[in-house]
N, C-alpha and C positions, 0 to 999 in steps of 0.2 A: 504494500500500500504506500503510495507516494505521499510526501509531506503535504502537497496541495490538497489531496483528498482528506487527510487527517485534519488539516486546518479547516476545511469546509465543514466537516462534521462538528467540530468544536464551535465554529461560528454559528452554525444552525442551532446548537444547544444554547448559546448566548441569546440568540434571537427568540427561541422558544421560551426561555426563562424570562426574558423581557416581556413577551406577550402574556405570560402567566402572572406578571406583576411581582416577580421575585426581587429580593434584595439587590440593590445596585452594586454592592461590593462583590457579590457572587457573579453577577453578569460581567463586571469588569475583569474578574479573575479569569474567566473563560476567554474574554477578548484579548487579554495579555498573553495567554497561552497561544492563541491564534497567531498573534504578531511574532512571538518567539519562534514558533514552528516555521512560519514563512521565511524567517531570516536565517534559519539553520544552514550551515555549510555542508552538513551531512544528512543522510536519511534517518528519520526517526526509528525505522526498523533496526538500523545498526545500533542506535543507542539502547533500544530495548534488549537486543542480544547481549550488549556489553554491560547491562544494568547501570546505565549512566543517564537515565532520564532526569533525575533530580538535579543534574547540572544545568538543565535548561531553565532560564528565568521564568518564574511563575508556576513551575511544575512541582507540586508537593506530592504527598502520599496518595491522596484521592485521585488526582489527575494522572499520576503514574499508573495506578490500577486501571483507570479508564483507557488510557493510551495503550497499555499492554494488552488489555482485552480486545481492543479494536484491531491492533496489529496482528495478534496471534489468531484471532477467530474471524476477522473480517467484518465483525459487527459489534455493536455496543448496546447492551441491554438497557442502560440508562437512557440513551438516545432514543431507542425504540419506544420505551415507555413514555417519554416526553412527547414524541410525535403522535402517539396514540391518543393523547389528550386533546388534540386539535384536529378538526375535520380537514380533509384535503382542501387545498387552496387557500388556507388561512395563513 
């Protein structure tokens, strides 16, 4: 999975959280991760393999788990659950 695809998922999460009316700090945390991933000189998959995700600005334990799940399985349960709260086209 390419960095751009991972960044797009996390941007979607930020957008869905915003639509849901979540805390702005939480939304900004996801947006920061998006910017960090977009600027990485290496692929996120490599950082997952090397257990180095926490070196990325804005990536803590919870985001590390989410990125690892996304990279290793190709999907993210949290993202799927968020999307299910909104009808298509919203």
